[in-house]
C-alpha positions, 0 to 999 in steps of 0.5 A, spaced: 304 080 943 297 078 942 296 079 950 298 086 949 294 087 942 288 084 945 288 087 952 287 080 954 287 078 961 291 072 960 294 068 955 295 060 956 300 057 952 302 049 952 305 044 948 302 037 946 305 031 950 308 028 944 312 035 944 314 036 951 317 029 952 323 032 948 324 026 943 323 028 936 317 024 933 311 025 929 305 028 931 299 023 933 293 024 928 290 031 930 283 028 933 287 024 938 290 031 941 283 034 941 281 032 948 288 034 951 287 041 948 279 041 950 282 040 957 287 046 957 281 050 954 276 048 960 281 049 965 283 056 963 276 058 962 274 056 969 281 059 972 278 066 968 271 066 969 267 071 965 272 073 961 272 072 953 275 066 950 279 066 944 283 060 941 289 061 938 294 056 935 300 055 931 300 050 925 297 043 928 295 047 934 290 052 930 287 046 926 286 043 933 283 049 936 278 049 930 276 042 932 275 044 939 271 050 937 266 046 934 265 042 941 258 044 944 261 045 951 266 050 948 264 057 946 270 062 944 269 069 941 274 068 936 279 063 933 286 065 931 290 060 926 297 062 925 300 058 919 294 053 918 296 047 915 290 046 910 294 041 906 295 034 909 301 029 908 297 026 902 296 033 899 288 033 900 285 039 902 283 039 910 277 043 910 271 040 913 273 043 920 273 050 917 267 049 913 263 047 920 265 053 924 260 058 927 266 062 930 269 068 926 276 066 924 283 070 923 288 066 919 295 069 919 299 065 913 306 066 910 305 067 902 310 061 901 307 056 906 307 050 902 302 047 907 297 052 906 297 055 899 293 061 899 289 060 893 286 054 896 285 057 903 281 063 899 277 058 896 275 055 903 274 061 906 269 063 900 265 056 902 265 058 910 259 060 914 262 064 918 266 071 918 274 070 916 280 074 915 286 073 912 293 077 914 299 075 909 306 075 911 309 077 904 315 071 903 313 068 909 314 061 910 310 056 914 314 059 921 313 066 918 320 066 917 322 071 911 329 071 907 334 076 909 334 078 902 327 079 901 327 084 908 333 088 905 329 089 899 323 091 902 327 095 907 323 091 913 324 087 919 322 080 921 319 084 927 315 089 923 312 083 919 310 080 926 307 086 929 303 088 923 300 081 923 298 082 931 295 088 929 291 085 923 289 080 928 287 085 933 283 089 928 279 083 926 277 082 933 274 089 934 271 088 927 268 081 929 265 084 935 260 089 932 
């Protein structure tokens, strides 16, 4: 969906090794995934030279994308954070990476996402040094899933909510280029 909305040359997707092994296990610390993620990004950049780089990730992938974007040898135009996990397992706000970013960041968050209370995200966004945007998926959880009851009440569909999010990302991308 993002490839089409952003008129991208290519979208490179991947899973972290701990996910692709097929076993259900806890993810390693985010810092341990940065090198793997960086290598994927560098391979994509070398495969598509001269094309703009946009980093996008879901949940921990968005957090790692932000960490990778802070590296001096990576130069993205934009970061798209889908379901950013602002709250750590201990409940602490993990904002240090976001506060160091120099690249525009677009957040797409469900309003019922327990890993990213919107009032905490708003407080962090006010402190960020870079341009940021937020698209809220009303009644969406961390995976953006909206209850059938809510969708029926609004006369909407899950697909319409996701399309609106993709269009919000595309609009933010256009604004960030100005």
